[in-house]
C-alpha positions as CSV (number, residue, x, y, z in Angstrom):
1,M,0.0,0.0,0.0
2,I,1.3,3.4,-1.0
3,I,-0.2,6.2,1.1
4,K,-1.4,9.3,-0.8
5,P,-2.5,12.7,0.2
6,S,-6.2,11.8,-0.4
7,D,-6.0,8.9,2.1
8,Y,-7.6,9.2,5.5
9,L,-5.3,9.4,8.5
10,I,-7.7,7.1,10.6
11,D,-7.6,4.4,7.9
12,I,-3.9,4.4,7.8
13,I,-3.6,4.1,11.7
14,E,-6.2,1.3,11.8
15,K,-4.2,-0.6,9.3
16,N,-0.9,0.0,11.1
17,P,-1.1,1.4,14.7
18,Y,2.7,2.0,14.6
19,T,1.9,5.1,12.4
20,L,0.7,6.7,15.7
21,L,4.4,7.1,16.4
22,V,4.7,9.4,13.3
23,I,2.0,11.7,14.8
24,E,3.7,11.5,18.2
25,H,7.1,12.4,16.9
26,L,5.7,15.3,14.9
27,Q,4.0,16.4,18.2
28,K,0.6,16.6,16.8
29,F,-1.0,14.5,19.5
30,D,-4.6,15.7,19.8
31,Y,-5.4,16.6,16.2
32,P,-8.5,14.7,14.8
33,K,-7.6,11.6,12.8
34,N,-10.8,11.5,10.7
35,V,-9.4,13.8,7.9
36,T,-7.3,13.2,4.9
37,I,-3.4,13.6,4.8
38,K,-3.8,16.8,2.8
39,E,-6.3,18.3,5.2
40,F,-4.2,17.3,8.3
41,C,-1.2,19.0,6.6
42,K,-3.0,22.1,5.8
43,D,-4.4,22.6,9.3
44,T,-1.2,21.6,11.2
45,Q,1.4,23.2,8.8
46,V,3.3,19.8,8.6
47,P,4.8,19.5,5.1
48,E,2.7,17.1,3.1
49,D,5.7,15.8,1.1
50,L,7.4,14.9,4.3
51,L,4.5,13.4,6.0
52,I,3.8,11.1,3.1
53,I,7.4,9.8,3.3
54,L,7.1,9.3,7.0
55,L,3.9,7.4,6.8
56,N,5.0,5.3,3.9
57,T,8.2,4.4,5.7
58,Y,6.3,3.4,8.8
59,T,3.9,1.4,6.7
60,N,6.5,-0.5,4.7
61,L,10.0,-0.5,5.9
62,S,11.3,-1.4,2.4
63,Y,9.7,1.8,1.0
64,T,12.1,4.1,-0.9
65,Q,11.6,7.5,-2.5
66,N,13.6,9.6,-4.9
67,F,13.4,12.8,-2.8
68,C,15.7,15.1,-0.8
69,C,14.5,17.5,1.9
70,N,15.0,21.2,1.0
71,R,15.9,24.0,3.5
72,E,12.3,24.2,4.6
73,L,11.7,20.5,5.2
74,L,15.0,19.5,6.8
75,P,14.3,21.3,10.1
76,W,11.0,19.3,10.4
77,L,12.9,16.0,9.8
78,V,15.5,16.9,12.3
79,N,12.8,17.7,14.9
80,F,11.1,14.4,14.1
81,L,14.2,12.5,14.7
82,K,15.0,14.4,17.9
83,N,11.6,13.6,19.2
84,S,12.1,9.9,18.4
85,H,15.2,10.1,20.5
86,S,13.2,11.3,23.5
87,Y,10.8,8.5,22.9
88,Y,13.7,5.9,23.0
89,K,15.5,7.5,26.1
90,N,12.5,8.5,28.2
91,E,9.9,5.9,27.4
92,K,11.1,2.7,25.8
93,Y,14.4,2.2,27.6
94,P,12.9,2.8,31.2
95,L,9.9,0.6,30.4
96,I,11.9,-2.3,29.0
97,N,14.5,-1.9,31.8
98,N,11.7,-2.0,34.4
99,L,10.4,-5.2,33.0
100,L,13.8,-6.8,32.9
101,S,14.2,-5.8,36.7
102,E,11.0,-7.4,37.6
103,L,12.0,-10.5,35.6
104,N,15.3,-10.5,37.6
105,K,13.4,-10.3,40.9
106,S,10.9,-13.0,40.0
107,I,13.2,-15.6,38.4
108,N,16.6,-14.5,39.8
109,T,18.8,-16.7,37.6
110,N,22.2,-16.0,35.9
111,E,20.4,-16.2,32.5
112,A,18.0,-13.3,33.7
113,K,21.0,-11.3,35.0
114,L,22.9,-11.7,31.7
115,L,19.8,-10.6,29.8
116,S,19.7,-7.4,31.7
117,K,23.4,-6.9,31.3
118,F,23.0,-7.5,27.5
119,F,20.2,-5.0,27.1
120,H,21.9,-2.4,29.3
121,N,25.2,-2.6,27.2
122,Y,23.1,-2.6,24.0
123,F,21.1,0.5,24.9
124,N,24.4,2.2,26.0
125,E,25.5,1.8,22.4
126,V,22.2,3.2,21.1
127,I,22.6,6.2,23.4
128,E,26.1,6.7,22.1
129,H,24.8,6.9,18.5
130,L,21.8,9.2,19.5
131,D,24.5,11.5,21.2
132,Y,26.5,11.6,18.1
133,E,23.5,12.7,16.2
134,E,22.6,15.4,18.7
135,K,26.1,16.7,19.3
136,I,27.5,16.4,15.8
137,V,25.0,15.6,13.1
138,F,22.2,18.0,13.9
139,P,24.4,21.0,14.7
140,Y,26.2,20.3,11.5
141,I,22.9,20.5,9.6
142,N,22.1,23.7,11.4
143,E,25.4,25.3,10.3
144,L,24.7,24.2,6.7
145,L,21.1,25.6,6.8
146,N,22.5,28.9,8.2
147,G,25.3,29.2,5.6
148,K,28.0,29.6,8.3
149,N,31.6,29.1,7.6
150,K,32.8,25.4,7.9
151,S,33.1,24.5,11.6
152,K,35.3,22.0,13.5
153,L,32.4,19.6,13.4
154,I,33.4,16.6,11.3
155,F,30.6,14.6,9.7
156,S,31.2,11.3,8.0
157,S,28.0,9.7,6.4
158,E,29.9,6.4,6.1
159,E,30.7,6.1,9.8
160,Y,27.2,7.4,10.6
161,L,25.4,4.7,8.6
162,E,27.7,1.8,9.6
163,H,26.6,2.1,13.2
164,H,23.0,1.4,12.2
165,N,23.8,-2.2,11.2
166,D,25.4,-3.0,14.6
167,I,22.4,-1.6,16.5
168,E,19.8,-3.5,14.6
169,E,21.8,-6.8,14.7
170,K,22.2,-6.7,18.6
171,L,18.6,-5.9,19.1
172,S,17.6,-8.8,16.9
173,D,20.0,-11.1,18.8
174,L,18.3,-10.0,22.1
175,K,14.8,-10.6,20.7
176,N,15.9,-14.1,19.3
177,L,17.4,-15.0,22.6
178,L,14.1,-14.3,24.4
179,L,12.0,-16.0,21.9
180,H,14.0,-19.2,21.4
181,H,16.0,-19.8,24.6
182,F,14.8,-18.0,27.6
183,K,12.4,-19.8,30.0
184,F,10.0,-17.4,31.7
185,E,8.4,-20.2,33.8
186,K,5.2,-18.9,35.5
187,Y,6.2,-15.3,34.7
188,Y,5.2,-15.6,31.1
189,N,3.2,-12.4,31.3
190,L,6.4,-10.4,31.9
191,G,8.0,-12.1,29.0
192,R,5.3,-11.3,26.7
193,Q,5.3,-7.7,27.6
194,L,9.0,-7.6,27.2
195,I,8.8,-9.1,23.8
196,F,6.1,-6.9,22.6
197,H,8.0,-3.7,23.6
198,L,11.2,-5.1,22.1
199,F,9.3,-5.5,18.8
200,E,7.9,-2.0,19.0
201,L,11.4,-0.5,19.7
202,E,12.9,-2.6,16.9
203,F,10.3,-1.4,14.6
204,D,10.7,2.3,15.4
205,L,14.6,2.1,15.3
206,K,14.4,0.5,11.9
207,A,12.0,3.2,10.5
208,H,14.4,5.8,12.2
209,S,17.5,4.3,10.5
210,K,15.7,4.1,7.1
211,L,14.7,7.8,7.3
212,E,18.3,8.7,8.1
213,E,19.8,6.5,5.3
214,N,17.3,7.3,2.5
215,L,16.4,10.9,3.4
216,L,18.5,12.6,5.9
217,V,22.0,11.6,4.6
218,P,21.1,12.3,0.9
219,S,19.6,15.7,1.9
220,I,22.9,16.5,3.9
221,K,25.0,15.8,0.9
222,K,22.9,17.9,-1.4
223,L,22.9,20.8,1.1
224,E,26.6,20.5,1.3
225,L,26.9,20.8,-2.5
226,N,24.6,23.9,-2.6
227,T,26.1,25.6,0.4
228,K,28.9,28.1,-0.3
229,W,31.5,27.9,2.5
């Protein structure tokens, strides 16, 4: 399914509830959903071209587009990504970490302790990548947009994208460990909640990576070429 401006937002959400994360990351929480994408964008000032790409990415992770953000759209994309960082750090990580702590208290085995340690180390790596984006990538984009002289910030798209694969592989390893090898005993409800939230985190991180790989980085490269240092 390819989402179009004439499609109704509520229909898209009902087919894929993960698209609610798009609305949340855009911080348009309470806007009525029984409108078309075009109407939603007109009333909220969200750029229609960008929203179409965001919704299509969240609907189909293999979705690609031949499109780069211009100077007006790029700040919207950066804010979207920043808000997704907040979601990871302030909601998903604490929630999953609390479930792992409950599991440790309930089962109290070496396997449960190793699981918590694995996730903690994994998320430290995620935080490191998010910090790189917030301290290097986003300020670098801001300087490009403002046409300032080249700063001491060094941005490498190759290094930036390489880290995505490591993050996705480690989360997949953790999820597979839980699904195939971990015994939850009578605390299956904790395991089910944990697996559900890991799937949700995995989905949003994959969408996040796709947007950076297919939209953000090409837009940065185009902006670099058009910027006179």
